[in-house]
Backbone as XML, in Angstrom:
<?xml version="1.0"?>
<chain id="A" units="angstrom">
  <residue number="1" name="MET">
    <atom name="N" x="104.272" y="162.040" z="46.546"/>
    <atom name="CA" x="104.601" y="162.088" z="47.922"/>
    <atom name="C" x="104.441" y="160.840" z="48.623"/>
  </residue>
  <residue number="2" name="SER">
    <atom name="N" x="105.407" y="160.400" z="49.353"/>
    <atom name="CA" x="105.303" y="159.100" z="50.077"/>
    <atom name="C" x="104.470" y="159.246" z="51.263"/>
  </residue>
  <residue number="3" name="GLU">
    <atom name="N" x="103.685" y="158.132" z="51.511"/>
    <atom name="CA" x="102.752" y="158.117" z="52.657"/>
    <atom name="C" x="102.684" y="156.667" z="53.079"/>
  </residue>
  <residue number="4" name="VAL">
    <atom name="N" x="102.569" y="156.438" z="54.433"/>
    <atom name="CA" x="102.339" y="155.065" z="54.906"/>
    <atom name="C" x="100.868" y="154.737" z="54.690"/>
  </residue>
  <residue number="5" name="LYS">
    <atom name="N" x="100.731" y="153.547" z="54.050"/>
    <atom name="CA" x="99.354" y="153.043" z="53.679"/>
    <atom name="C" x="99.254" y="151.604" z="53.992"/>
  </residue>
  <residue number="6" name="ILE">
    <atom name="N" x="98.042" y="151.089" z="54.208"/>
    <atom name="CA" x="97.751" y="149.723" z="54.264"/>
    <atom name="C" x="97.151" y="149.377" z="52.915"/>
  </residue>
  <residue number="7" name="VAL">
    <atom name="N" x="97.789" y="148.448" z="52.157"/>
    <atom name="CA" x="97.339" y="148.112" z="50.819"/>
    <atom name="C" x="96.833" y="146.719" z="50.830"/>
  </residue>
  <residue number="8" name="ARG">
    <atom name="N" x="95.538" y="146.547" z="50.451"/>
    <atom name="CA" x="94.950" y="145.215" z="50.334"/>
    <atom name="C" x="95.232" y="144.690" z="48.933"/>
  </residue>
  <residue number="9" name="MET">
    <atom name="N" x="96.027" y="143.541" z="48.877"/>
    <atom name="CA" x="96.374" y="142.973" z="47.696"/>
    <atom name="C" x="95.305" y="142.107" z="47.088"/>
  </residue>
  <residue number="10" name="SER">
    <atom name="N" x="95.263" y="141.736" z="45.772"/>
    <atom name="CA" x="94.270" y="140.891" z="45.246"/>
    <atom name="C" x="94.395" y="139.460" z="45.782"/>
  </residue>
  <residue number="11" name="THR">
    <atom name="N" x="95.582" y="139.155" z="46.372"/>
    <atom name="CA" x="95.737" y="137.865" z="47.014"/>
    <atom name="C" x="95.223" y="137.743" z="48.443"/>
  </residue>
  <residue number="12" name="GLY">
    <atom name="N" x="94.729" y="138.872" z="48.959"/>
    <atom name="CA" x="94.078" y="138.876" z="50.274"/>
    <atom name="C" x="95.017" y="139.417" z="51.345"/>
  </residue>
  <residue number="13" name="GLU">
    <atom name="N" x="96.327" y="139.644" z="51.035"/>
    <atom name="CA" x="97.263" y="140.091" z="52.053"/>
    <atom name="C" x="97.058" y="141.605" z="52.267"/>
  </residue>
  <residue number="14" name="ASP">
    <atom name="N" x="97.208" y="142.028" z="53.547"/>
    <atom name="CA" x="97.199" y="143.447" z="53.844"/>
    <atom name="C" x="98.652" y="143.791" z="54.099"/>
  </residue>
  <residue number="15" name="VAL">
    <atom name="N" x="99.173" y="144.728" z="53.336"/>
    <atom name="CA" x="100.550" y="145.146" z="53.468"/>
    <atom name="C" x="100.672" y="146.579" z="53.898"/>
  </residue>
  <residue number="16" name="ILE">
    <atom name="N" x="101.443" y="146.795" z="54.969"/>
    <atom name="CA" x="101.627" y="148.204" z="55.429"/>
    <atom name="C" x="103.033" y="148.651" z="54.935"/>
  </residue>
  <residue number="17" name="SER">
    <atom name="N" x="103.076" y="149.855" z="54.430"/>
    <atom name="CA" x="104.377" y="150.229" z="53.792"/>
    <atom name="C" x="104.305" y="151.771" z="53.505"/>
  </residue>
  <residue number="18" name="THR">
    <atom name="N" x="105.508" y="152.311" z="53.360"/>
    <atom name="CA" x="105.600" y="153.660" z="52.743"/>
    <atom name="C" x="105.388" y="153.501" z="51.274"/>
  </residue>
  <residue number="19" name="VAL">
    <atom name="N" x="104.398" y="154.188" z="50.682"/>
    <atom name="CA" x="103.963" y="153.941" z="49.325"/>
    <atom name="C" x="104.158" y="155.187" z="48.503"/>
  </residue>
  <residue number="20" name="ASP">
    <atom name="N" x="104.607" y="154.960" z="47.283"/>
    <atom name="CA" x="104.607" y="155.973" z="46.203"/>
    <atom name="C" x="103.852" y="155.360" z="45.040"/>
  </residue>
  <residue number="21" name="LYS">
    <atom name="N" x="103.092" y="156.188" z="44.354"/>
    <atom name="CA" x="102.484" y="155.700" z="43.061"/>
    <atom name="C" x="103.098" y="156.396" z="41.940"/>
  </residue>
  <residue number="22" name="ASP">
    <atom name="N" x="103.280" y="155.614" z="40.814"/>
    <atom name="CA" x="103.890" y="156.242" z="39.645"/>
    <atom name="C" x="102.789" y="156.780" z="38.699"/>
  </residue>
  <residue number="23" name="SER">
    <atom name="N" x="103.170" y="157.219" z="37.548"/>
    <atom name="CA" x="102.189" y="157.851" z="36.643"/>
    <atom name="C" x="101.159" y="156.888" z="36.091"/>
  </residue>
  <residue number="24" name="VAL">
    <atom name="N" x="101.349" y="155.636" z="36.115"/>
    <atom name="CA" x="100.388" y="154.636" z="35.650"/>
    <atom name="C" x="99.641" y="153.957" z="36.762"/>
  </residue>
  <residue number="25" name="GLY">
    <atom name="N" x="99.977" y="154.372" z="37.987"/>
    <atom name="CA" x="99.209" y="153.874" z="39.166"/>
    <atom name="C" x="99.904" y="152.695" z="39.865"/>
  </residue>
  <residue number="26" name="ASN">
    <atom name="N" x="101.082" y="152.220" z="39.473"/>
    <atom name="CA" x="101.745" y="151.184" z="40.140"/>
    <atom name="C" x="102.225" y="151.636" z="41.461"/>
  </residue>
  <residue number="27" name="TYR">
    <atom name="N" x="102.405" y="150.781" z="42.445"/>
    <atom name="CA" x="102.729" y="151.134" z="43.814"/>
    <atom name="C" x="104.205" y="150.692" z="44.047"/>
  </residue>
  <residue number="28" name="THR">
    <atom name="N" x="104.942" y="151.598" z="44.534"/>
    <atom name="CA" x="106.294" y="151.309" z="44.981"/>
    <atom name="C" x="106.251" y="151.335" z="46.515"/>
  </residue>
  <residue number="29" name="MET">
    <atom name="N" x="106.576" y="150.176" z="47.096"/>
    <atom name="CA" x="106.558" y="150.047" z="48.542"/>
    <atom name="C" x="107.937" y="149.935" z="49.115"/>
  </residue>
  <residue number="30" name="LYS">
    <atom name="N" x="108.148" y="150.775" z="50.141"/>
    <atom name="CA" x="109.453" y="150.813" z="50.875"/>
    <atom name="C" x="109.227" y="150.235" z="52.271"/>
  </residue>
  <residue number="31" name="LYS">
    <atom name="N" x="110.007" y="149.234" z="52.662"/>
    <atom name="CA" x="109.868" y="148.554" z="53.972"/>
    <atom name="C" x="108.427" y="147.996" z="54.140"/>
  </residue>
  <residue number="32" name="PRO">
    <atom name="N" x="108.048" y="147.113" z="53.255"/>
    <atom name="CA" x="106.673" y="146.499" z="53.362"/>
    <atom name="C" x="106.605" y="145.449" z="54.412"/>
  </residue>
  <residue number="33" name="PHE">
    <atom name="N" x="105.515" y="145.381" z="55.126"/>
    <atom name="CA" x="105.195" y="144.403" z="56.080"/>
    <atom name="C" x="103.884" y="143.840" z="55.904"/>
  </residue>
  <residue number="34" name="VAL">
    <atom name="N" x="103.608" y="142.571" z="56.000"/>
    <atom name="CA" x="102.280" y="141.954" z="55.949"/>
    <atom name="C" x="101.722" y="141.981" z="57.375"/>
  </residue>
  <residue number="35" name="ILE">
    <atom name="N" x="100.450" y="142.332" z="57.452"/>
    <atom name="CA" x="99.831" y="142.411" z="58.746"/>
    <atom name="C" x="99.081" y="141.038" z="58.915"/>
  </residue>
  <residue number="36" name="VAL">
    <atom name="N" x="99.438" y="140.327" z="59.909"/>
    <atom name="CA" x="98.941" y="138.916" z="60.045"/>
    <atom name="C" x="98.094" y="138.893" z="61.409"/>
  </residue>
  <residue number="37" name="PRO">
    <atom name="N" x="96.785" y="138.624" z="61.298"/>
    <atom name="CA" x="96.008" y="138.437" z="62.516"/>
    <atom name="C" x="96.321" y="137.044" z="63.144"/>
  </residue>
  <residue number="38" name="THR">
    <atom name="N" x="96.480" y="136.955" z="64.375"/>
    <atom name="CA" x="96.686" y="135.719" z="64.998"/>
    <atom name="C" x="95.746" y="135.614" z="66.218"/>
  </residue>
  <residue number="39" name="GLN">
    <atom name="N" x="95.469" y="134.389" z="66.588"/>
    <atom name="CA" x="94.594" y="134.088" z="67.777"/>
    <atom name="C" x="95.119" y="132.801" z="68.411"/>
  </residue>
  <residue number="40" name="SER">
    <atom name="N" x="95.423" y="132.942" z="69.714"/>
    <atom name="CA" x="96.084" y="131.844" z="70.401"/>
    <atom name="C" x="95.122" y="130.665" z="70.592"/>
  </residue>
  <residue number="41" name="ALA">
    <atom name="N" x="93.800" y="130.949" z="70.759"/>
    <atom name="CA" x="92.789" y="129.837" z="70.965"/>
    <atom name="C" x="91.496" y="130.501" z="70.690"/>
  </residue>
  <residue number="42" name="PRO">
    <atom name="N" x="90.541" y="129.599" z="70.356"/>
    <atom name="CA" x="89.186" y="130.104" z="70.134"/>
    <atom name="C" x="88.643" y="130.875" z="71.299"/>
  </residue>
  <residue number="43" name="GLY">
    <atom name="N" x="87.990" y="131.982" z="71.023"/>
    <atom name="CA" x="87.487" y="132.834" z="72.133"/>
    <atom name="C" x="88.532" y="133.828" z="72.653"/>
  </residue>
  <residue number="44" name="GLN">
    <atom name="N" x="89.849" y="133.668" z="72.299"/>
    <atom name="CA" x="90.802" y="134.640" z="72.742"/>
    <atom name="C" x="90.850" y="135.813" z="71.809"/>
  </residue>
  <residue number="45" name="PRO">
    <atom name="N" x="91.390" y="136.950" z="72.276"/>
    <atom name="CA" x="91.325" y="138.103" z="71.409"/>
    <atom name="C" x="92.362" y="137.890" z="70.176"/>
  </residue>
  <residue number="46" name="VAL">
    <atom name="N" x="91.936" y="138.516" z="69.021"/>
    <atom name="CA" x="92.812" y="138.399" z="67.909"/>
    <atom name="C" x="93.882" y="139.529" z="68.041"/>
  </residue>
  <residue number="47" name="LYS">
    <atom name="N" x="95.130" y="139.130" z="67.802"/>
    <atom name="CA" x="96.228" y="140.104" z="67.821"/>
    <atom name="C" x="96.846" y="140.184" z="66.448"/>
  </residue>
  <residue number="48" name="LEU">
    <atom name="N" x="97.440" y="141.309" z="66.183"/>
    <atom name="CA" x="98.009" y="141.648" z="64.890"/>
    <atom name="C" x="99.525" y="141.522" z="64.973"/>
  </residue>
  <residue number="49" name="MET">
    <atom name="N" x="100.187" y="140.913" z="64.009"/>
    <atom name="CA" x="101.631" y="140.811" z="63.958"/>
    <atom name="C" x="102.069" y="141.350" z="62.676"/>
  </residue>
  <residue number="50" name="LEU">
    <atom name="N" x="103.219" y="141.989" z="62.644"/>
    <atom name="CA" x="103.857" y="142.457" z="61.397"/>
    <atom name="C" x="105.010" y="141.539" z="61.106"/>
  </residue>
  <residue number="51" name="THR">
    <atom name="N" x="104.987" y="141.088" z="59.826"/>
    <atom name="CA" x="106.030" y="140.222" z="59.318"/>
    <atom name="C" x="106.535" y="140.802" z="58.022"/>
  </residue>
  <residue number="52" name="PRO">
    <atom name="N" x="107.895" y="140.793" z="57.724"/>
    <atom name="CA" x="108.337" y="141.341" z="56.457"/>
    <atom name="C" x="107.680" y="140.726" z="55.259"/>
  </residue>
  <residue number="53" name="TYR">
    <atom name="N" x="107.426" y="141.555" z="54.273"/>
    <atom name="CA" x="106.871" y="141.114" z="53.011"/>
    <atom name="C" x="108.070" y="140.798" z="52.120"/>
  </residue>
  <residue number="54" name="MET">
    <atom name="N" x="108.134" y="139.640" z="51.611"/>
    <atom name="CA" x="109.263" y="139.141" z="50.748"/>
    <atom name="C" x="110.590" y="139.344" z="51.514"/>
  </residue>
  <residue number="55" name="PRO">
    <atom name="N" x="110.744" y="138.667" z="52.678"/>
    <atom name="CA" x="111.942" y="138.939" z="53.446"/>
    <atom name="C" x="113.250" y="138.371" z="52.765"/>
  </residue>
  <residue number="56" name="TYR">
    <atom name="N" x="113.072" y="137.499" z="51.715"/>
    <atom name="CA" x="114.200" y="137.019" z="51.071"/>
    <atom name="C" x="114.753" y="137.830" z="49.933"/>
  </residue>
  <residue number="57" name="ALA">
    <atom name="N" x="114.032" y="138.941" z="49.700"/>
    <atom name="CA" x="114.499" y="139.920" z="48.669"/>
    <atom name="C" x="115.630" y="140.807" z="49.113"/>
  </residue>
  <residue number="58" name="ASP">
    <atom name="N" x="116.582" y="141.155" z="48.264"/>
    <atom name="CA" x="117.637" y="142.042" z="48.666"/>
    <atom name="C" x="117.311" y="143.534" z="48.442"/>
  </residue>
  <residue number="59" name="ASP">
    <atom name="N" x="116.239" y="143.818" z="47.664"/>
    <atom name="CA" x="115.754" y="145.160" z="47.484"/>
    <atom name="C" x="115.072" y="145.729" z="48.607"/>
  </residue>
  <residue number="60" name="ASP">
    <atom name="N" x="115.167" y="147.005" z="48.827"/>
    <atom name="CA" x="114.500" y="147.590" z="49.936"/>
    <atom name="C" x="113.168" y="148.238" z="49.450"/>
  </residue>
  <residue number="61" name="LYS">
    <atom name="N" x="112.977" y="148.251" z="48.097"/>
    <atom name="CA" x="111.679" y="148.681" z="47.567"/>
    <atom name="C" x="111.159" y="147.649" z="46.588"/>
  </residue>
  <residue number="62" name="ILE">
    <atom name="N" x="109.809" y="147.520" z="46.714"/>
    <atom name="CA" x="109.132" y="146.541" z="45.798"/>
    <atom name="C" x="108.051" y="147.236" z="45.023"/>
  </residue>
  <residue number="63" name="THR">
    <atom name="N" x="107.991" y="147.015" z="43.629"/>
    <atom name="CA" x="106.956" y="147.691" z="42.856"/>
    <atom name="C" x="105.906" y="146.597" z="42.660"/>
  </residue>
  <residue number="64" name="ILE">
    <atom name="N" x="104.604" y="147.094" z="42.866"/>
    <atom name="CA" x="103.475" y="146.179" z="42.736"/>
    <atom name="C" x="102.607" y="146.757" z="41.564"/>
  </residue>
  <residue number="65" name="SER">
    <atom name="N" x="102.153" y="145.979" z="40.638"/>
    <atom name="CA" x="101.339" y="146.410" z="39.540"/>
    <atom name="C" x="99.942" y="146.902" z="40.119"/>
  </residue>
  <residue number="66" name="ALA">
    <atom name="N" x="99.500" y="147.983" z="39.550"/>
    <atom name="CA" x="98.261" y="148.599" z="40.014"/>
    <atom name="C" x="96.999" y="147.566" z="40.011"/>
  </residue>
  <residue number="67" name="ASP">
    <atom name="N" x="97.118" y="146.689" z="39.085"/>
    <atom name="CA" x="95.958" y="145.736" z="38.947"/>
    <atom name="C" x="96.007" y="144.641" z="40.049"/>
  </residue>
  <residue number="68" name="LYS">
    <atom name="N" x="97.050" y="144.609" z="40.835"/>
    <atom name="CA" x="97.131" y="143.633" z="41.957"/>
    <atom name="C" x="96.657" y="144.229" z="43.278"/>
  </residue>
  <residue number="69" name="VAL">
    <atom name="N" x="96.282" y="145.518" z="43.291"/>
    <atom name="CA" x="95.882" y="146.199" z="44.484"/>
    <atom name="C" x="94.320" y="146.427" z="44.390"/>
  </residue>
  <residue number="70" name="VAL">
    <atom name="N" x="93.711" y="145.951" z="45.509"/>
    <atom name="CA" x="92.226" y="146.100" z="45.626"/>
    <atom name="C" x="91.896" y="147.533" z="46.165"/>
  </residue>
  <residue number="71" name="THR">
    <atom name="N" x="92.606" y="147.955" z="47.175"/>
    <atom name="CA" x="92.348" y="149.207" z="47.819"/>
    <atom name="C" x="93.523" y="149.615" z="48.665"/>
  </residue>
  <residue number="72" name="SER">
    <atom name="N" x="93.622" y="150.893" z="49.052"/>
    <atom name="CA" x="94.623" y="151.330" z="50.068"/>
    <atom name="C" x="93.930" y="152.323" z="50.967"/>
  </residue>
  <residue number="73" name="VAL">
    <atom name="N" x="94.408" y="152.299" z="52.236"/>
    <atom name="CA" x="93.817" y="153.134" z="53.296"/>
    <atom name="C" x="94.958" y="153.586" z="54.159"/>
  </residue>
  <residue number="74" name="ARG">
    <atom name="N" x="94.603" y="154.738" z="54.897"/>
    <atom name="CA" x="95.484" y="155.205" z="56.005"/>
    <atom name="C" x="95.367" y="154.309" z="57.092"/>
  </residue>
  <residue number="75" name="PRO">
    <atom name="N" x="96.503" y="153.804" z="57.787"/>
    <atom name="CA" x="96.358" y="152.977" z="58.963"/>
    <atom name="C" x="95.843" y="153.748" z="60.183"/>
  </residue>
  <residue number="76" name="LYS">
    <atom name="N" x="95.279" y="153.001" z="61.135"/>
    <atom name="CA" x="94.890" y="153.603" z="62.390"/>
    <atom name="C" x="96.229" y="154.058" z="63.115"/>
  </residue>
  <residue number="77" name="LYS">
    <atom name="N" x="96.082" y="154.994" z="64.008"/>
    <atom name="CA" x="97.245" y="155.581" z="64.625"/>
    <atom name="C" x="98.149" y="154.572" z="65.373"/>
  </residue>
  <residue number="78" name="ASP">
    <atom name="N" x="97.487" y="153.611" z="66.139"/>
    <atom name="CA" x="98.277" y="152.594" z="66.909"/>
    <atom name="C" x="98.964" y="151.674" z="65.949"/>
  </residue>
  <residue number="79" name="ILE">
    <atom name="N" x="98.476" y="151.326" z="64.793"/>
    <atom name="CA" x="99.105" y="150.429" z="63.792"/>
    <atom name="C" x="100.243" y="151.287" z="63.145"/>
  </residue>
  <residue number="80" name="LEU">
    <atom name="N" x="100.056" y="152.532" z="62.827"/>
    <atom name="CA" x="101.067" y="153.356" z="62.227"/>
    <atom name="C" x="102.193" y="153.505" z="63.152"/>
  </residue>
  <residue number="81" name="ASP">
    <atom name="N" x="101.889" y="153.745" z="64.439"/>
    <atom name="CA" x="102.997" y="153.963" z="65.433"/>
    <atom name="C" x="103.773" y="152.636" z="65.571"/>
  </residue>
  <residue number="82" name="SER">
    <atom name="N" x="103.228" y="151.451" z="65.561"/>
    <atom name="CA" x="103.893" y="150.216" z="65.587"/>
    <atom name="C" x="104.758" y="150.057" z="64.386"/>
  </residue>
  <residue number="83" name="TYR">
    <atom name="N" x="104.268" y="150.349" z="63.174"/>
    <atom name="CA" x="105.006" y="150.263" z="61.921"/>
    <atom name="C" x="106.203" y="151.151" z="61.991"/>
  </residue>
  <residue number="84" name="ASN">
    <atom name="N" x="105.975" y="152.403" z="62.442"/>
    <atom name="CA" x="107.110" y="153.366" z="62.484"/>
    <atom name="C" x="108.169" y="152.875" z="63.430"/>
  </residue>
  <residue number="85" name="GLN">
    <atom name="N" x="107.695" y="152.357" z="64.597"/>
    <atom name="CA" x="108.699" y="151.879" z="65.643"/>
    <atom name="C" x="109.539" y="150.740" z="65.020"/>
  </residue>
  <residue number="86" name="ASN">
    <atom name="N" x="108.913" y="149.803" z="64.289"/>
    <atom name="CA" x="109.630" y="148.686" z="63.750"/>
    <atom name="C" x="110.430" y="148.974" z="62.515"/>
  </residue>
  <residue number="87" name="THR">
    <atom name="N" x="110.230" y="150.084" z="61.901"/>
    <atom name="CA" x="111.054" y="150.417" z="60.605"/>
    <atom name="C" x="112.013" y="151.536" z="60.881"/>
  </residue>
  <residue number="88" name="SER">
    <atom name="N" x="111.942" y="152.216" z="62.080"/>
    <atom name="CA" x="112.872" y="153.303" z="62.297"/>
    <atom name="C" x="114.273" y="152.878" z="62.320"/>
  </residue>
  <residue number="89" name="SER">
    <atom name="N" x="115.167" y="153.793" z="61.768"/>
    <atom name="CA" x="116.586" y="153.474" z="61.783"/>
    <atom name="C" x="117.268" y="153.896" z="63.076"/>
  </residue>
  <residue number="90" name="ILE">
    <atom name="N" x="116.523" y="154.558" z="63.912"/>
    <atom name="CA" x="117.059" y="155.049" z="65.221"/>
    <atom name="C" x="116.847" y="153.952" z="66.169"/>
  </residue>
  <residue number="91" name="LEU">
    <atom name="N" x="117.870" y="153.412" z="66.714"/>
    <atom name="CA" x="117.716" y="152.357" z="67.794"/>
    <atom name="C" x="117.738" y="152.914" z="69.224"/>
  </residue>
  <residue number="92" name="THR">
    <atom name="N" x="116.816" y="152.498" z="69.941"/>
    <atom name="CA" x="116.735" y="152.924" z="71.342"/>
    <atom name="C" x="116.832" y="151.696" z="72.226"/>
  </residue>
  <residue number="93" name="PRO">
    <atom name="N" x="117.368" y="151.821" z="73.487"/>
    <atom name="CA" x="117.633" y="150.678" z="74.316"/>
    <atom name="C" x="116.389" y="149.704" z="74.544"/>
  </residue>
  <residue number="94" name="ASN">
    <atom name="N" x="115.189" y="150.166" z="74.662"/>
    <atom name="CA" x="114.026" y="149.361" z="74.928"/>
    <atom name="C" x="113.232" y="148.997" z="73.717"/>
  </residue>
  <residue number="95" name="LYS">
    <atom name="N" x="113.792" y="149.205" z="72.584"/>
    <atom name="CA" x="112.967" y="149.053" z="71.290"/>
    <atom name="C" x="113.198" y="147.590" z="70.788"/>
  </residue>
  <residue number="96" name="GLU">
    <atom name="N" x="112.041" y="147.023" z="70.332"/>
    <atom name="CA" x="112.108" y="145.684" z="69.685"/>
    <atom name="C" x="112.314" y="145.930" z="68.274"/>
  </residue>
  <residue number="97" name="LEU">
    <atom name="N" x="113.070" y="145.100" z="67.608"/>
    <atom name="CA" x="113.318" y="145.223" z="66.129"/>
    <atom name="C" x="112.269" y="144.399" z="65.450"/>
  </residue>
  <residue number="98" name="ILE">
    <atom name="N" x="112.382" y="144.231" z="64.123"/>
    <atom name="CA" x="111.456" y="143.527" z="63.337"/>
    <atom name="C" x="111.069" y="142.181" z="63.927"/>
  </residue>
  <residue number="99" name="SER">
    <atom name="N" x="109.907" y="142.079" z="64.493"/>
    <atom name="CA" x="109.432" y="140.874" z="65.148"/>
    <atom name="C" x="107.936" y="141.118" z="65.399"/>
  </residue>
  <residue number="100" name="GLU">
    <atom name="N" x="107.363" y="140.275" z="66.211"/>
    <atom name="CA" x="105.975" y="140.582" z="66.609"/>
    <atom name="C" x="105.864" y="141.940" z="67.247"/>
  </residue>
  <residue number="101" name="THR">
    <atom name="N" x="104.810" y="142.560" z="66.928"/>
    <atom name="CA" x="104.712" y="143.955" z="67.401"/>
    <atom name="C" x="103.630" y="144.067" z="68.457"/>
  </residue>
  <residue number="102" name="LYS">
    <atom name="N" x="103.577" y="145.215" z="69.077"/>
    <atom name="CA" x="102.584" y="145.439" z="70.156"/>
    <atom name="C" x="101.352" y="146.126" z="69.573"/>
  </residue>
  <residue number="103" name="ILE">
    <atom name="N" x="100.898" y="145.706" z="68.452"/>
    <atom name="CA" x="99.645" y="146.229" z="67.882"/>
    <atom name="C" x="98.498" y="145.783" z="68.753"/>
  </residue>
  <residue number="104" name="PRO">
    <atom name="N" x="97.555" y="146.639" z="69.079"/>
    <atom name="CA" x="96.543" y="146.290" z="69.982"/>
    <atom name="C" x="95.647" y="145.188" z="69.420"/>
  </residue>
  <residue number="105" name="THR">
    <atom name="N" x="94.934" y="144.490" z="70.306"/>
    <atom name="CA" x="94.041" y="143.390" z="69.930"/>
    <atom name="C" x="92.734" y="144.027" z="69.381"/>
  </residue>
  <residue number="106" name="LEU">
    <atom name="N" x="92.115" y="143.289" z="68.503"/>
    <atom name="CA" x="90.835" y="143.779" z="67.849"/>
    <atom name="C" x="89.663" y="143.444" z="68.793"/>
  </residue>
</chain>
């Protein structure tokens, strides 16, 4: 069953995606985005940004070997809502498309 997860890669990236695992534990990710923490200046709050994972690929699904995954967790509600908003195929007049998101500051 597909579920949106945040997957910590062995490279240190945190990837949010709809995830399926196969019989050997490999992860198939649909619409993956890297979560990038940003800070405009020292002492300023850290904000999170979503950026496409492998934006140059033509495939809409990416399979990651199980040995490249450190852990996977369910995202917090506000991060999940932002991911869903940015990956929805339903366009609404006030909706921003794939770009910086309105994920709350940490």
